[in-house]
N, C-alpha and C positions, 0 to 999 in steps of 0.2 A: 504494500500500500504506500502511496506517495507520502502520506502524512506520518506514517510510522514505518519507515523502510526496514527496520530490523524485525518487524513482526513476522510470525510464522502462522499460517492458517493450518490448524490441526485437522479440521473436518468441516464439510458442508452437508447439512442434514435437512431434508425437505419434509419430514413428517414428525409428528409427535412420537410415534412408536419408535422410530429410529433414534430420535433424540434421547428418549428415556433409556434405551439400551446403551447408547454411547456414554451417557453420563454415569451409568452404573460402573463403568470401567475407567472413566476419566472425570472424576468428580470436581476437580479444581483447576480448570484452565484460567489463565490470567484475566481474560476478558471475553465476554460472549456478545455477539451481535444476534439479535432475534427478530425475525419477521413475525408479526403477531399472527397473521393468517397462514397456516401451513396446509398441506394437502389433505390432511385428515382431521383438522381441527385447529383450535387456537393454541398458541405456544404457552399460554398460561396453564394448560393442562399438564405440561411437562413438570411444573413445580408440585403438582399433586402426587407425582410418582417418583420424584428425584429430590435429593437434598443438594441444593445448589447454593454455594457460598460466594461464588464469583460475581463481580459486578456485571450488569447487563445494559447494553444499549439497544433499545427497541427501535425498529424501523417499520413504518406502516403508512398506508394511504388514508387511514382513518384516525380521527382525533378523539373518538369517544372512549378509548381504552386508557387514557392518560392516568386516571386514578388507580386503576388496577395495576398498571405498569409499575408505579412507584411503591406498590405494596410488596413487590417481589424483586428486590435488588437493583432496581433501575437507577442508572446515573444519567440516562439520556433518553429522549423520546423524539425521534427524528421522523418528520413527515416527508413522504415521497412527493415529488422528486427531491432527493436530499441535496441540500446546498452545502458546498464545501466548507463554508464558514461555520455552519451549524455542526457539521461533523468534527471540525477542528476543535470547537468549544467542548464537545463531549469527550474527545480524546485528551484534551488538556486537563479536564476534570479528573479523568482516570489517572493520568500520569502524576497529577499533583496529590491525589488523595488515596489512590488505590495501588500503591507500589506492591508488586507481588511479595508474598511473605518471605520467600527464599531470599529475595534481594534485601529485605529488611534485616534478616539475620546476617547476611553477607556484609551489609554496611555496618551493623553493630560489631561484628567480629573484626572488621578492619579498624574501627575506632579503638577497640580494646587492645589490638595488637600494635597500635602506634606507641612508640616510646614516650612515656610521660616524663615531663620535666620534674626533677626532684625539688622539693621545697628547701632542701638542705644544701649547704656549701659543698662544692665539688672539688675545689682547688684554691690554693692561696698563691698570690704573687710573691715571689721571693727575689730579693736583691742580693747578688753575690759580687762584691766589688763594684765594678762599673757595668756589670751585666745583670739582666733580669731573667728569671726562669720561673717555673711554677712547681708547686708541690701538690700532688694529688692527696686528697683527704684519705683515700683508700690506702695510701702508703704510710699514713701517720700512725705511730705506735704509742706516743705519749706526748703530752703538751704540758708545759710548766712555765711559770714566770719567776724571774730572778732580778732583783734590783729594778723592778718596773719594766723589764723587757720580757717579751713572750718568746718562747722557743718551742719548736716542734722537733721531735726525734723520729726519724723514719726507721723502717725495718732493717736498714743496712747500717744502723748506728750513726747516721749522719745527722748533724744538728743544724737547724735553720731558724733564722730570726723571722718572726711574723710581726708585721707592723700593725698589730691590733692588741687591745687589752684582752686579758683572759675573760673578762665579763662579756665582751663583744664576741669573742670566738665561741664561747659556750652557747650563745643563742643561735649560732649558725650550724651547729653540729647535730647529727642524727642522735637523738636521745636513746635510741635502742642500742647504739654502739659505743657512745661516749658518756662518761659520768665524771662530774667534778667532785673529787673526793675531799678536797679541802680548798682553802683560799687560793692556793698557788699551783694545784695540779689537776689535770684532766687525764683520765686513763681510758684506753680502748679495751672493750670487754675481752677480746681474744688475745690481749697481751698479758692478762692476769694468769699467773701460773699457780699461785698459792695464796690462801687467805688465812690469817691467824688472829686470834683474840689478842688484844693489846691493852695497855694500861688505861684506866679511867673509861672502861667500856668502849674503847675504840678498837679499830681493826687495823692490822698491818698487812699490806699486800707485798707479794713478791712478783715482779714482772719478768716476763721471759727475756727481755733485754734490760739489763740494769748496769751497764758499764759506768754510769755516772756515780755509782755507789751512793745513791740518794734514797732516803727512807720514804716509803709511800704509805702514809697513815690516813685512814678514813676518819675525819673529825667526828667527835661524839655526836654533834647535832645532825650529822649526815648519815650515820650508821643505819638507821631504820629505812631511810629512802634508798640507801645503797643495797640493802637486803631485798627490798621490793623490786629494785631494778634488776637484780640478779635472778629473781624468782618469777619474772614475767612469762 
């Protein structure tokens, strides 16, 4: 068809009897064109014997069946001789509101498969001498502050300066992976190798990388939240 060049005509049926038989095996075509007067009766009789969920565009030389047509899936009622503009309006209505269900699921699947942007920080800009580079958050093992300067330690034991406060960095990290154990340290969950009880109801952590010989103590006021974080 000129107006829908990708359309495929599945079958042309000239009687109610043949139509009932065909819909028994093909219940859900995308769109149905129905002439109201068929060789052995009115096409409305098809609905008495078939369960049809597809939208229907009726074509007829008579206007007295309009109300009956819109009681049975009709999205268009075209009087013969059919004008191209009237047909186009009916097809536009179908394309706008009656997208085939398979296409709906296909569109939904495509949306779900699209990579979603993360709400969390993915990398930090790093200055090394006169050069700039970046550090992936996925490579960060441990973050701490010292004398007002923030540092990140990666999995290769390299240390980088991050030009942000620890407070700012904390708000940008994935809370499922990172936890601020005290005022000056943020640890990554998969960098924790051991957890021990410590003085004053605190906890002492051992990290898998600890060449800095730094103690990692979960402050008393953060212990309960730390346990909940581990127990998610």
